[in-house]
gemmi code that builds the backbone of each chain (N, CA, C; Angstrom):
import gemmi

chains = {
    "A": [
        ("MET", (-0.827, 0.281, 0.267), (0.358, -0.544, 0.437), (1.069, -0.829, -0.889)),
        ("LYS", (0.697, -0.097, -1.944), (1.271, -0.418, -3.258), (2.789, -0.248, -3.278)),
        ("TYR", (3.298, 0.700, -2.463), (4.746, 0.938, -2.434), (5.475, -0.208, -1.760)),
        ("LEU", (4.796, -0.836, -0.814), (5.392, -1.938, -0.072), (5.319, -3.226, -0.889)),
        ("GLN", (4.252, -3.335, -1.685), (4.036, -4.573, -2.444), (4.903, -4.651, -3.698)),
        ("TYR", (5.449, -3.509, -4.120), (6.222, -3.459, -5.361), (7.512, -4.287, -5.221)),
        ("HIS", (7.615, -5.362, -5.978), (8.786, -6.265, -5.966), (9.152, -6.709, -4.546)),
        ("TRP", (8.153, -6.887, -3.699), (8.464, -7.122, -2.289), (9.181, -8.437, -2.024)),
        ("LYS", (8.877, -9.462, -2.833), (9.504, -10.763, -2.581), (11.014, -10.720, -2.825)),
        ("SER", (11.391, -10.195, -4.003), (12.821, -10.157, -4.326), (13.567, -9.199, -3.395)),
        ("ARG", (12.924, -8.058, -3.072), (13.578, -7.083, -2.199), (13.734, -7.623, -0.775)),
        ("THR", (12.689, -8.292, -0.285), (12.764, -8.873, 1.064), (13.860, -9.937, 1.104)),
        ("PHE", (13.957, -10.710, 0.018), (14.983, -11.746, -0.043), (16.371, -11.112, 0.043)),
        ("VAL", (16.580, -10.027, -0.706), (17.895, -9.352, -0.703), (18.202, -8.794, 0.688)),
        ("VAL", (17.213, -8.115, 1.289), (17.401, -7.513, 2.617), (17.734, -8.601, 3.646)),
        ("LEU", (16.966, -9.700, 3.611), (17.194, -10.781, 4.574), (18.536, -11.472, 4.329)),
        ("ALA", (18.857, -11.704, 3.058), (20.117, -12.390, 2.732), (21.305, -11.566, 3.213)),
        ("ILE", (21.289, -10.260, 2.946), (22.401, -9.400, 3.383), (22.458, -9.354, 4.912)),
        ("SER", (21.279, -9.236, 5.539), (21.240, -9.154, 7.005), (21.760, -10.439, 7.645)),
        ("ILE", (21.402, -11.592, 7.065), (21.871, -12.868, 7.622), (23.393, -13.000, 7.442)),
        ("LEU", (23.865, -12.574, 6.267), (25.307, -12.624, 5.989), (26.085, -11.747, 6.976)),
        ("VAL", (25.600, -10.518, 7.177), (26.265, -9.596, 8.116), (26.176, -10.164, 9.533)),
        ("SER", (25.024, -10.765, 9.856), (24.847, -11.350, 11.193), (25.856, -12.466, 11.448)),
        ("ILE", (26.093, -13.287, 10.422), (27.076, -14.373, 10.570), (28.464, -13.773, 10.837)),
        ("LEU", (28.782, -12.693, 10.115), (30.069, -12.024, 10.348), (30.146, -11.484, 11.774)),
        ("LEU", (29.006, -10.930, 12.249), (28.978, -10.383, 13.613), (29.143, -11.501, 14.651)),
        ("ILE", (28.533, -12.666, 14.368), (28.637, -13.799, 15.306), (30.096, -14.253, 15.435)),
        ("SER", (30.860, -14.073, 14.354), (32.263, -14.496, 14.409), (33.079, -13.663, 15.404)),
        ("LEU", (32.472, -12.597, 15.921), (33.150, -11.792, 16.948), (33.462, -12.630, 18.191)),
        ("GLU", (32.671, -13.683, 18.407), (32.881, -14.496, 19.615), (34.172, -15.308, 19.559)),
        ("LEU", (34.800, -15.299, 18.379), (36.065, -16.025, 18.246), (37.272, -15.131, 18.547)),
        ("THR", (37.009, -13.857, 18.817), (38.116, -12.913, 19.035), (38.633, -12.977, 20.477)),
        ("ASP", (39.818, -12.415, 20.671), (40.419, -12.360, 22.018), (39.580, -11.474, 22.935)),
        ("TRP", (38.971, -10.468, 22.332), (38.107, -9.534, 23.069), (36.964, -10.305, 23.748)),
        ("ALA", (36.323, -11.193, 22.984), (35.220, -11.997, 23.519), (35.729, -12.928, 24.616)),
        ("ALA", (36.890, -13.544, 24.364), (37.461, -14.474, 25.341), (37.751, -13.748, 26.655)),
        ("GLN", (38.258, -12.520, 26.531), (38.581, -11.717, 27.719), (37.323, -11.417, 28.540)),
        ("ILE", (36.239, -11.011, 27.838), (34.976, -10.694, 28.542), (34.393, -11.953, 29.179)),
        ("ASN", (34.463, -13.071, 28.462), (33.941, -14.335, 29.012), (34.720, -14.753, 30.258)),
        ("GLN", (36.028, -14.478, 30.236), (36.878, -14.844, 31.376), (36.567, -13.957, 32.588)),
        ("GLN", (36.381, -12.647, 32.304), (36.106, -11.689, 33.388), (34.711, -11.896, 33.968)),
        ("GLY", (33.772, -12.321, 33.141), (32.369, -12.456, 33.552), (31.657, -11.125, 33.400)),
        ("TYR", (30.341, -11.185, 33.288), (29.564, -9.948, 33.112), (28.186, -10.109, 33.728)),
        ("SER", (27.765, -9.083, 34.442), (26.378, -9.068, 34.931), (25.938, -7.625, 35.043)),
        ("HIS", (24.650, -7.381, 34.845), (24.117, -6.031, 35.042), (22.795, -6.136, 35.797)),
        ("GLY", (22.518, -5.128, 36.624), (21.310, -5.152, 37.451), (21.513, -6.087, 38.639)),
        ("SER", (20.583, -6.012, 39.590), (20.714, -6.862, 40.768), (19.904, -8.134, 40.585)),
        ("GLU", (20.291, -9.164, 41.296), (19.642, -10.476, 41.135), (18.139, -10.449, 41.406)),
        ("GLY", (17.753, -9.769, 42.471), (16.337, -9.776, 42.865), (15.490, -8.742, 42.131)),
        ("GLY", (16.060, -8.117, 41.098), (15.324, -7.066, 40.384), (15.613, -5.728, 41.020)),
        ("GLU", (15.641, -4.693, 40.149), (16.014, -3.374, 40.642), (14.829, -2.642, 41.234)),
        ("GLY", (15.102, -1.737, 42.168), (14.102, -0.834, 42.709), (12.923, -1.527, 43.348)),
        ("LYS", (13.206, -2.307, 44.402), (12.122, -3.068, 45.034), (11.085, -2.155, 45.689)),
        ("GLY", (11.548, -0.966, 46.152), (10.640, -0.066, 46.851), (9.772, 0.771, 45.914)),
        ("ILE", (9.997, 0.663, 44.594), (9.272, 1.487, 43.623), (7.866, 0.932, 43.391)),
        ("PRO", (6.820, 1.807, 43.356), (5.457, 1.318, 43.074), (5.403, 0.565, 41.739)),
        ("SER", (4.548, -0.469, 41.666), (4.550, -1.346, 40.482), (4.238, -0.598, 39.188)),
        ("ALA", (3.337, 0.402, 39.250), (2.993, 1.158, 38.042), (4.223, 1.876, 37.501)),
        ("LEU", (5.016, 2.418, 38.420), (6.228, 3.137, 37.995), (7.245, 2.197, 37.358)),
        ("ARG", (7.269, 0.963, 37.836), (8.223, -0.007, 37.286), (7.940, -0.281, 35.802)),
        ("TYR", (6.679, -0.131, 35.399), (6.334, -0.303, 33.979), (6.624, 0.966, 33.179)),
        ("ILE", (6.449, 2.107, 33.850), (6.592, 3.387, 33.151), (8.055, 3.817, 33.027)),
        ("LEU", (8.843, 3.596, 34.101), (10.230, 4.088, 34.112), (11.100, 3.619, 32.931)),
        ("PRO", (10.997, 2.355, 32.486), (11.806, 1.979, 31.315), (11.501, 2.836, 30.083)),
        ("PHE", (10.222, 3.226, 29.920), (9.863, 4.066, 28.769), (10.384, 5.494, 28.950)),
        ("VAL", (10.387, 5.953, 30.216), (10.934, 7.287, 30.496), (12.429, 7.280, 30.170)),
        ("LYS", (13.101, 6.195, 30.569), (14.539, 6.063, 30.282), (14.784, 6.117, 28.763)),
        ("GLU", (13.949, 5.411, 28.004), (14.085, 5.410, 26.545), (13.864, 6.801, 25.965)),
        ("LEU", (12.818, 7.482, 26.479), (12.523, 8.830, 25.978), (13.690, 9.776, 26.229)),
        ("VAL", (14.335, 9.617, 27.390), (15.489, 10.464, 27.712), (16.669, 10.102, 26.812)),
        ("LEU", (16.925, 8.786, 26.678), (18.077, 8.339, 25.879), (17.928, 8.683, 24.392)),
        ("ILE", (16.702, 8.771, 23.915), (16.480, 9.158, 22.512), (16.333, 10.679, 22.413)),
        ("GLY", (15.577, 11.245, 23.355), (15.222, 12.668, 23.267), (16.381, 13.625, 23.473)),
        ("VAL", (17.259, 13.323, 24.438), (18.376, 14.243, 24.715), (19.338, 14.336, 23.517)),
        ("PRO", (19.809, 13.201, 22.966), (20.658, 13.315, 21.767), (19.938, 13.978, 20.586)),
        ("LEU", (18.624, 13.746, 20.494), (17.833, 14.369, 19.426), (17.882, 15.894, 19.567)),
        ("LEU", (17.616, 16.385, 20.781), (17.615, 17.836, 21.006), (19.013, 18.426, 20.832)),
        ("LEU", (20.029, 17.713, 21.338), (21.408, 18.208, 21.206), (21.823, 18.273, 19.734)),
        ("SER", (21.416, 17.266, 18.964), (21.756, 17.246, 17.531), (21.064, 18.392, 16.800)),
        ("LEU", (19.797, 18.631, 17.147), (19.062, 19.737, 16.507), (19.728, 21.067, 16.834)),
        ("LEU", (20.162, 21.201, 18.087), (20.833, 22.431, 18.524), (22.144, 22.610, 17.767)),
        ("LEU", (22.910, 21.524, 17.667), (24.205, 21.568, 16.962), (24.009, 21.944, 15.497)),
        ("MET", (22.972, 21.369, 14.860), (22.717, 21.662, 13.440), (22.320, 23.120, 13.256)),
        ("LYS", (21.575, 23.643, 14.231), (21.156, 25.039, 14.176), (22.365, 25.965, 14.299)),
        ("VAL", (23.260, 25.632, 15.234), (24.472, 26.441, 15.450), (25.348, 26.399, 14.195)),
        ("LEU", (25.524, 25.206, 13.623), (26.351, 25.063, 12.423), (25.767, 25.858, 11.256)),
        ("ARG", (24.412, 25.842, 11.133), (23.742, 26.599, 10.065), (23.958, 28.101, 10.275)),
        ("TRP", (23.859, 28.503, 11.541), (24.024, 29.921, 11.890), (25.461, 30.368, 11.597)),
        ("LEU", (26.441, 29.513, 11.937), (27.852, 29.835, 11.692), (28.142, 29.950, 10.201)),
        ("ARG", (27.527, 29.046, 9.410), (27.732, 29.066, 7.951), (27.184, 30.356, 7.351)),
        ("ARG", (25.998, 30.735, 7.850), (25.382, 31.982, 7.348), (26.232, 33.188, 7.739)),
        ("ALA", (26.746, 33.185, 8.984), (27.560, 34.295, 9.477), (28.853, 34.404, 8.669)),
        ("LYS", (29.404, 33.272, 8.276), (30.648, 33.227, 7.493), (30.428, 33.805, 6.097)),
        ("LYS", (29.245, 33.483, 5.527), (28.925, 33.963, 4.175), (28.716, 35.472, 4.159)),
        ("ALA", (28.118, 35.984, 5.242), (27.733, 37.413, 5.288), (28.955, 38.327, 5.476)),
    ],
    "B": [
        ("MET", (-9.855, 3.025, 0.394), (-8.535, 2.801, 0.988), (-8.021, 4.089, 1.616)),
        ("SER", (-7.329, 3.959, 2.750), (-6.831, 5.138, 3.443), (-5.910, 5.949, 2.546)),
        ("ASP", (-5.938, 7.254, 2.753), (-5.165, 8.166, 1.912), (-3.663, 7.910, 2.019)),
        ("TRP", (-3.178, 7.622, 3.242), (-1.730, 7.473, 3.419), (-1.148, 6.309, 2.627)),
        ("MET", (-1.984, 5.321, 2.303), (-1.486, 4.162, 1.565), (-1.211, 4.500, 0.094)),
        ("GLN", (-1.787, 5.608, -0.357), (-1.627, 6.009, -1.753), (-0.444, 6.947, -1.963)),
        ("ASN", (0.212, 7.300, -0.881), (1.286, 8.276, -0.956), (2.532, 7.699, -0.285)),
        ("LEU", (3.662, 7.672, -1.015), (4.872, 7.037, -0.478), (5.344, 7.708, 0.808)),
        ("GLN", (5.373, 9.046, 0.810), (5.870, 9.755, 2.000), (4.990, 9.478, 3.217)),
        ("LYS", (3.685, 9.462, 3.002), (2.763, 9.209, 4.113), (2.848, 7.758, 4.578)),
        ("THR", (3.040, 6.840, 3.628), (3.205, 5.429, 4.002), (4.446, 5.297, 4.878)),
        ("ARG", (5.527, 5.964, 4.443), (6.767, 5.923, 5.230), (6.526, 6.495, 6.628)),
        ("TYR", (5.806, 7.595, 6.696), (5.550, 8.265, 7.978), (4.806, 7.334, 8.934)),
        ("VAL", (3.741, 6.716, 8.434), (2.933, 5.820, 9.277), (3.766, 4.608, 9.715)),
        ("MET", (4.483, 4.018, 8.754), (5.271, 2.815, 9.063), (6.449, 3.139, 9.994)),
        ("ASP", (7.053, 4.316, 9.811), (8.175, 4.712, 10.677), (7.694, 4.989, 12.103)),
        ("THR", (6.478, 5.545, 12.221), (5.905, 5.766, 13.553), (5.683, 4.421, 14.236)),
        ("LEU", (5.148, 3.487, 13.452), (4.925, 2.128, 13.965), (6.252, 1.484, 14.386)),
        ("LEU", (7.282, 1.723, 13.581), (8.609, 1.171, 13.875), (9.144, 1.734, 15.191)),
        ("LEU", (9.013, 3.049, 15.379), (9.522, 3.699, 16.593), (8.769, 3.200, 17.833)),
        ("VAL", (7.443, 3.123, 17.709), (6.632, 2.665, 18.848), (6.973, 1.209, 19.182)),
        ("SER", (7.080, 0.369, 18.144), (7.396, -1.044, 18.411), (8.807, -1.174, 18.960)),
        ("PHE", (9.729, -0.323, 18.499), (11.093, -0.357, 19.034), (11.082, -0.038, 20.530)),
        ("MET", (10.291, 0.972, 20.892), (10.245, 1.381, 22.300), (9.646, 0.284, 23.178)),
        ("ILE", (8.647, -0.416, 22.652), (8.040, -1.517, 23.428), (9.038, -2.671, 23.569)),
        ("VAL", (9.698, -2.988, 22.447), (10.657, -4.094, 22.444), (11.855, -3.805, 23.356)),
        ("SER", (12.200, -2.524, 23.462), (13.392, -2.150, 24.244), (13.111, -1.986, 25.734)),
        ("ALA", (11.953, -2.409, 26.184), (11.637, -2.274, 27.612), (11.320, -3.636, 28.223)),
        ("PRO", (12.339, -4.519, 28.339), (12.064, -5.859, 28.891), (11.564, -5.812, 30.331)),
        ("GLN", (11.906, -4.723, 31.046), (11.428, -4.612, 32.442), (9.908, -4.452, 32.471)),
        ("SER", (9.353, -3.887, 31.402), (7.894, -3.687, 31.332), (7.170, -4.880, 30.717)),
        ("THR", (7.766, -5.446, 29.674), (7.071, -6.530, 28.953), (7.363, -7.904, 29.548)),
        ("GLY", (8.438, -7.987, 30.352), (8.893, -9.289, 30.828), (9.825, -9.877, 29.777)),
        ("VAL", (10.784, -10.696, 30.204), (11.788, -11.204, 29.254), (11.167, -12.066, 28.140)),
        ("PRO", (10.231, -13.004, 28.456), (9.637, -13.777, 27.344), (8.917, -12.865, 26.340)),
        ("GLY", (8.166, -11.885, 26.842), (7.478, -10.924, 25.960), (8.478, -10.157, 25.116)),
        ("HIS", (9.568, -9.748, 25.741), (10.637, -9.007, 25.057), (11.205, -9.835, 23.897)),
        ("GLU", (11.431, -11.118, 24.153), (12.045, -11.958, 23.115), (11.085, -12.260, 21.961)),
        ("TRP", (9.826, -12.566, 22.279), (8.857, -12.852, 21.205), (8.529, -11.591, 20.403)),
        ("LEU", (8.427, -10.465, 21.108), (8.156, -9.203, 20.410), (9.338, -8.799, 19.531)),
        ("SER", (10.558, -9.147, 19.986), (11.751, -8.844, 19.187), (11.721, -9.593, 17.860)),
        ("LEU", (11.179, -10.814, 17.922), (11.066, -11.606, 16.695), (10.078, -10.924, 15.733)),
        ("LEU", (8.979, -10.429, 16.293), (7.975, -9.712, 15.479), (8.518, -8.382, 14.960)),
        ("PHE", (9.442, -7.788, 15.743), (9.999, -6.486, 15.384), (10.746, -6.524, 14.041)),
        ("ILE", (11.181, -7.709, 13.637), (11.876, -7.846, 12.353), (10.975, -7.356, 11.217)),
        ("VAL", (9.643, -7.529, 11.376), (8.710, -7.137, 10.304), (8.719, -5.606, 10.066)),
        ("PRO", (8.426, -4.764, 11.102), (8.475, -3.322, 10.825), (9.875, -2.836, 10.424)),
        ("PHE", (10.923, -3.524, 10.922), (12.288, -3.140, 10.551), (12.530, -3.424, 9.062)),
        ("ALA", (12.076, -4.596, 8.612), (12.218, -4.946, 7.190), (11.374, -4.019, 6.317)),
        ("VAL", (10.168, -3.674, 6.803), (9.290, -2.753, 6.056), (9.978, -1.389, 5.898)),
        ("HIS", (10.643, -0.940, 6.961), (11.369, 0.333, 6.917), (12.435, 0.294, 5.811)),
        ("LEU", (13.164, -0.809, 5.743), (14.205, -0.929, 4.721), (13.595, -1.003, 3.320)),
        ("LEU", (12.472, -1.739, 3.193), (11.829, -1.874, 1.868), (11.280, -0.533, 1.378)),
        ("LEU", (10.753, 0.253, 2.299), (10.191, 1.553, 1.897), (11.283, 2.579, 1.556)),
        ("HIS", (12.524, 2.256, 1.925), (13.637, 3.156, 1.581), (14.587, 2.473, 0.597)),
        ("TRP", (13.999, 1.580, -0.187), (14.783, 0.790, -1.148), (15.593, 1.682, -2.097)),
        ("ASP", (14.955, 2.712, -2.619), (15.645, 3.593, -3.575), (16.856, 4.260, -2.925)),
        ("TRP", (16.674, 4.675, -1.681), (17.783, 5.310, -0.960), (18.936, 4.316, -0.802)),
        ("ILE", (18.597, 3.077, -0.432), (19.629, 2.047, -0.227), (20.390, 1.818, -1.534)),
        ("LYS", (19.629, 1.731, -2.647), (20.242, 1.455, -3.948), (21.198, 2.568, -4.367)),
        ("GLN", (20.784, 3.819, -4.066), (21.587, 4.962, -4.509), (22.682, 5.354, -3.518)),
        ("SER", (22.620, 4.799, -2.301), (23.521, 5.274, -1.242), (25.003, 5.110, -1.587)),
        ("ALA", (25.366, 3.960, -2.162), (26.776, 3.728, -2.494), (27.250, 4.739, -3.541)),
        ("LYS", (26.380, 4.992, -4.541), (26.747, 5.952, -5.601), (26.855, 7.354, -5.014)),
        ("ARG", (25.900, 7.697, -4.146), (25.855, 9.044, -3.572), (27.100, 9.350, -2.735)),
        ("PHE", (27.637, 8.302, -2.088), (28.784, 8.511, -1.211), (29.990, 9.035, -2.000)),
        ("SER", (30.129, 8.560, -3.238), (31.280, 8.987, -4.042), (31.025, 10.314, -4.750)),
        ("LYS", (29.762, 10.777, -4.718), (29.433, 12.047, -5.376), (29.664, 13.226, -4.439)),
        ("LYS", (29.566, 14.431, -5.008), (29.749, 15.634, -4.189), (28.430, 15.931, -3.465)),
        ("ILE", (28.394, 15.609, -2.183), (27.188, 15.860, -1.378), (27.570, 16.679, -0.148)),
        ("THR", (26.565, 17.212, 0.532), (26.851, 18.052, 1.705), (27.388, 17.183, 2.852)),
        ("ALA", (28.067, 17.831, 3.790), (28.634, 17.118, 4.939), (27.527, 16.436, 5.738)),
        ("LYS", (26.373, 17.120, 5.848), (25.247, 16.560, 6.610), (24.741, 15.268, 5.948)),
        ("GLU", (24.647, 15.322, 4.615), (24.156, 14.161, 3.867), (25.134, 12.985, 4.000)),
        ("ARG", (26.437, 13.306, 3.936), (27.467, 12.267, 4.049), (27.432, 11.638, 5.453)),
        ("PHE", (27.297, 12.510, 6.458), (27.230, 12.019, 7.829), (26.002, 11.116, 8.006)),
        ("SER", (24.880, 11.579, 7.462), (23.624, 10.833, 7.574), (23.746, 9.449, 6.926)),
        ("LEU", (24.430, 9.427, 5.783), (24.634, 8.172, 5.051), (25.402, 7.158, 5.909)),
        ("VAL", (26.528, 7.620, 6.465), (27.355, 6.738, 7.296), (26.580, 6.332, 8.551)),
        ("TRP", (25.866, 7.293, 9.133), (25.099, 7.050, 10.366), (24.029, 5.984, 10.152)),
        ("ASN", (23.332, 6.054, 9.015), (22.280, 5.074, 8.718), (22.843, 3.656, 8.661)),
        ("TYR", (24.016, 3.520, 8.038), (24.626, 2.188, 7.942), (25.107, 1.707, 9.311)),
        ("LEU", (25.644, 2.632, 10.131), (26.080, 2.263, 11.483), (24.883, 1.815, 12.324)),
        ("LEU", (23.769, 2.541, 12.144), (22.541, 2.210, 12.871), (22.031, 0.823, 12.474)),
        ("TYR", (22.117, 0.526, 11.183), (21.706, -0.787, 10.673), (22.570, -1.887, 11.313)),
        ("LEU", (23.897, -1.649, 11.333), (24.811, -2.625, 11.930), (24.518, -2.809, 13.416)),
        ("MET", (24.267, -1.702, 14.111), (24.002, -1.755, 15.547), (22.694, -2.503, 15.812)),
        ("MET", (21.696, -2.276, 14.961), (20.404, -2.947, 15.103), (20.582, -4.455, 14.898)),
        ("LEU", (21.395, -4.825, 13.900), (21.664, -6.250, 13.665), (22.403, -6.857, 14.849)),
        ("LEU", (23.393, -6.109, 15.373), (24.183, -6.604, 16.501), (23.296, -6.830, 17.720)),
        ("ALA", (22.395, -5.874, 17.988), (21.492, -6.011, 19.141), (20.548, -7.202, 18.942)),
        ("THR", (20.062, -7.379, 17.715), (19.129, -8.476, 17.429), (19.830, -9.835, 17.539)),
        ("VAL", (20.976, -9.928, 16.863), (21.713, -11.207, 16.862), (22.145, -11.580, 18.281)),
        ("SER", (22.720, -10.605, 19.005), (23.176, -10.899, 20.374), (21.981, -11.246, 21.263)),
        ("GLY", (20.825, -10.634, 20.968), (19.602, -10.942, 21.715), (19.202, -12.398, 21.544)),
        ("PHE", (19.290, -12.888, 20.302), (18.956, -14.301, 20.060), (19.967, -15.213, 20.763)),
        ("LEU", (21.229, -14.766, 20.811), (22.274, -15.604, 21.405), (22.217, -15.641, 22.936)),
        ("VAL", (21.440, -14.726, 23.541), (21.293, -14.772, 25.011), (19.845, -15.113, 25.398)),
        ("SER", (19.106, -15.652, 24.411), (17.696, -15.957, 24.635), (17.500, -16.996, 25.750)),
        ("VAL", (16.587, -16.678, 26.671), (16.276, -17.643, 27.749), (14.830, -18.139, 27.625)),
        ("ALA", (14.067, -17.565, 26.709), (12.661, -17.955, 26.573), (12.332, -18.428, 25.151)),
        ("LEU", (12.690, -17.614, 24.154), (12.310, -17.906, 22.769), (12.959, -19.190, 22.234)),
        ("LEU", (14.300, -19.232, 22.253), (14.987, -20.391, 21.680), (14.722, -21.685, 22.476)),
        ("PRO", (14.736, -21.651, 23.837), (14.384, -22.893, 24.569), (12.976, -23.392, 24.220)),
        ("THR", (12.018, -22.461, 23.976), (10.664, -22.885, 23.587), (10.694, -23.608, 22.242)),
        ("LEU", (11.612, -23.170, 21.372), (11.723, -23.802, 20.055), (12.683, -25.008, 20.091)),
        ("ASN", (12.989, -25.464, 21.319), (13.899, -26.600, 21.535), (15.301, -26.356, 20.990)),
        ("ILE", (15.736, -25.097, 21.049), (17.109, -24.788, 20.648), (17.851, -24.379, 21.920)),
        ("GLU", (18.823, -25.183, 22.304), (19.578, -24.896, 23.538), (20.913, -24.259, 23.172)),
        ("LEU", (21.192, -23.121, 23.812), (22.460, -22.429, 23.558), (23.189, -22.214, 24.868)),
        ("HIS", (24.519, -22.276, 24.795), (25.300, -21.899, 25.975), (25.465, -20.378, 25.919)),
        ("ILE", (24.880, -19.689, 26.901), (24.909, -18.219, 26.877), (26.269, -17.719, 27.351)),
        ("GLN", (26.920, -16.946, 26.488), (28.234, -16.398, 26.825), (28.086, -14.996, 27.414)),
        ("ASP", (28.927, -14.702, 28.422), (28.911, -13.357, 29.012), (29.195, -12.287, 27.952)),
        ("PHE", (30.011, -12.659, 26.984), (30.356, -11.714, 25.912), (29.102, -11.216, 25.213)),
        ("TRP", (28.185, -12.147, 24.864), (26.966, -11.747, 24.147), (25.996, -10.994, 25.053)),
        ("SER", (26.002, -11.340, 26.356), (25.154, -10.588, 27.297), (25.588, -9.130, 27.335)),
        ("LYS", (26.912, -8.930, 27.395), (27.454, -7.569, 27.445), (27.177, -6.822, 26.133)),
        ("ILE", (27.428, -7.517, 25.021), (27.209, -6.895, 23.703), (25.729, -6.515, 23.541)),
        ("HIS", (24.824, -7.417, 23.969), (23.391, -7.141, 23.826), (22.987, -5.924, 24.663)),
        ("HIS", (23.441, -5.895, 25.904), (23.103, -4.776, 26.787), (23.676, -3.465, 26.252)),
        ("ASP", (24.955, -3.480, 25.867), (25.615, -2.251, 25.396), (25.046, -1.763, 24.063)),
        ("SER", (24.845, -2.690, 23.115), (24.346, -2.267, 21.796), (22.906, -1.753, 21.899)),
        ("ALA", (22.091, -2.416, 22.735), (20.695, -1.982, 22.883), (20.623, -0.592, 23.525)),
        ("THR", (21.565, -0.306, 24.425), (21.583, 1.018, 25.054), (22.095, 2.069, 24.075)),
        ("LEU", (23.116, 1.685, 23.304), (23.732, 2.633, 22.353), (22.791, 2.982, 21.199)),
        ("ILE", (21.903, 2.053, 20.846), (20.982, 2.299, 19.728), (20.096, 3.518, 20.002)),
        ("MET", (19.702, 3.697, 21.264), (18.746, 4.782, 21.567), (19.284, 6.171, 21.222)),
        ("PRO", (20.479, 6.562, 21.736), (21.001, 7.864, 21.295), (21.263, 7.917, 19.789)),
        ("MET", (21.608, 6.761, 19.204), (21.835, 6.747, 17.744), (20.532, 7.050, 17.003)),
        ("ILE", (19.408, 6.524, 17.528), (18.109, 6.800, 16.912), (17.752, 8.276, 17.103)),
        ("GLY", (18.120, 8.823, 18.270), (17.887, 10.253, 18.520), (18.552, 11.113, 17.453)),
        ("VAL", (19.816, 10.795, 17.154), (20.561, 11.548, 16.126), (19.929, 11.305, 14.743)),
        ("HIS", (19.538, 10.060, 14.481), (18.899, 9.688, 13.203), (17.606, 10.512, 13.000)),
        ("LEU", (16.825, 10.636, 14.066), (15.576, 11.413, 13.986), (15.890, 12.899, 13.755)),
        ("ALA", (16.948, 13.386, 14.426), (17.326, 14.801, 14.268), (17.738, 15.093, 12.823)),
        ("LEU", (18.428, 14.146, 12.210), (18.887, 14.341, 10.824), (17.713, 14.405, 9.844)),
        ("HIS", (16.584, 13.815, 10.233), (15.403, 13.821, 9.356), (14.275, 14.657, 9.957)),
        ("TRP", (14.644, 15.570, 10.854), (13.650, 16.316, 11.613), (12.726, 17.161, 10.734)),
        ("SER", (13.302, 17.830, 9.738), (12.463, 18.696, 8.884), (11.414, 17.860, 8.140)),
        ("TRP", (11.818, 16.652, 7.707), (10.867, 15.749, 7.030), (9.763, 15.331, 8.000)),
        ("ILE", (10.142, 15.016, 9.241), (9.163, 14.591, 10.252), (8.160, 15.720, 10.520)),
        ("VAL", (8.677, 16.945, 10.675), (7.802, 18.103, 10.953), (6.853, 18.343, 9.772)),
        ("ASN", (7.407, 18.312, 8.545), (6.576, 18.537, 7.349), (5.465, 17.506, 7.213)),
        ("LEU", (5.847, 16.234, 7.385), (4.849, 15.165, 7.240), (3.802, 15.218, 8.350)),
        ("THR", (4.232, 15.569, 9.564), (3.270, 15.677, 10.670), (2.234, 16.744, 10.323)),
        ("LYS", (2.709, 17.866, 9.764), (1.783, 18.943, 9.364), (0.824, 18.453, 8.290)),
        ("ARG", (1.384, 17.737, 7.277), (0.540, 17.250, 6.172), (-0.499, 16.250, 6.669)),
        ("MET", (-0.111, 15.386, 7.583), (-1.044, 14.394, 8.118), (-2.138, 15.082, 8.943)),
        ("ARG", (-1.758, 16.126, 9.678), (-2.719, 16.854, 10.509), (-3.745, 17.581, 9.661)),
        ("VAL", (-3.273, 18.201, 8.570), (-4.176, 18.934, 7.671), (-5.233, 17.988, 7.123)),
        ("LYS", (-4.776, 16.798, 6.697), (-5.680, 15.812, 6.111), (-6.739, 15.383, 7.143)),
        ("ARG", (-6.226, 15.171, 8.398), (-7.143, 14.723, 9.449), (-8.164, 15.819, 9.774)),
        ("ALA", (-7.701, 17.074, 9.760), (-8.588, 18.195, 10.065), (-9.684, 18.318, 9.013)),
        ("LYS", (-9.308, 18.057, 7.712), (-10.285, 18.144, 6.617), (-11.344, 17.047, 6.737)),
        ("ALA", (-10.881, 15.857, 7.190), (-11.780, 14.693, 7.254), (-12.745, 14.778, 8.421)),
    ],
}
model = gemmi.Model(1)
for chain_id, residues in chains.items():
    chain = gemmi.Chain(chain_id)
    for i, (resn, *xyz) in enumerate(residues, 1):
        res = gemmi.Residue()
        res.name, res.seqid = resn, gemmi.SeqId(i, " ")
        for name, pos in zip(("N", "CA", "C"), xyz):
            atom = gemmi.Atom()
            atom.name, atom.element = name, gemmi.Element(name[0])
            atom.pos, atom.b_iso = gemmi.Position(*pos), 0.0
            res.add_atom(atom)
        chain.add_residue(res)
    model.add_chain(chain)
structure = gemmi.Structure()
structure.add_model(model)
structure.setup_entities()
């Protein structure tokens, strides 16, 4: 842990101070017309009684992780594919 | 002492794996329950801060690097990392502002605004594909380190 312990107090203070400052700026978003509009319209997601009542209980624990794997994995694979194509195009252009 | 603690790249690898796993647990309130989700989110600040501390040099040099002649991929990665940081802060802050378990337990009562509910839901969903792209940008490093960690484990 020597890399983590190196100047950790001052560095943690800087990271936290900047994060709190940015967070305060982000909180000020609630003063915008955009926020007022959303508050006026109202917002809800999912159903009141919980989603997928007919789903087996084990699946209800697993499905959120499957959703995360898809939401992270698909853009990951698409990005890797895009980078490969771009690399291939650059090489083809040079040749 | 474990070998990975003596090597910066390996320390980053182990801590980043921990960060990803904890992120996935924190991002599944349907599995952990809302109170679990909120308390775990508070704990999640630790691996997130560790991630930033272990990339301190990158953070320090990032502003200088942006003005230098760097590849398009590096420039994109730089901007993406900062956007991801902002999105992570937005999801965390909005999460605290819609808290129904953590803050009431600490005797802090907030009027929950629909605006923050929407922002929390949208930012938390958007973070996942952003992390996918972030991982893709560092894919060669992930593959290399996975190989190095495996070799060490095989020797031991």
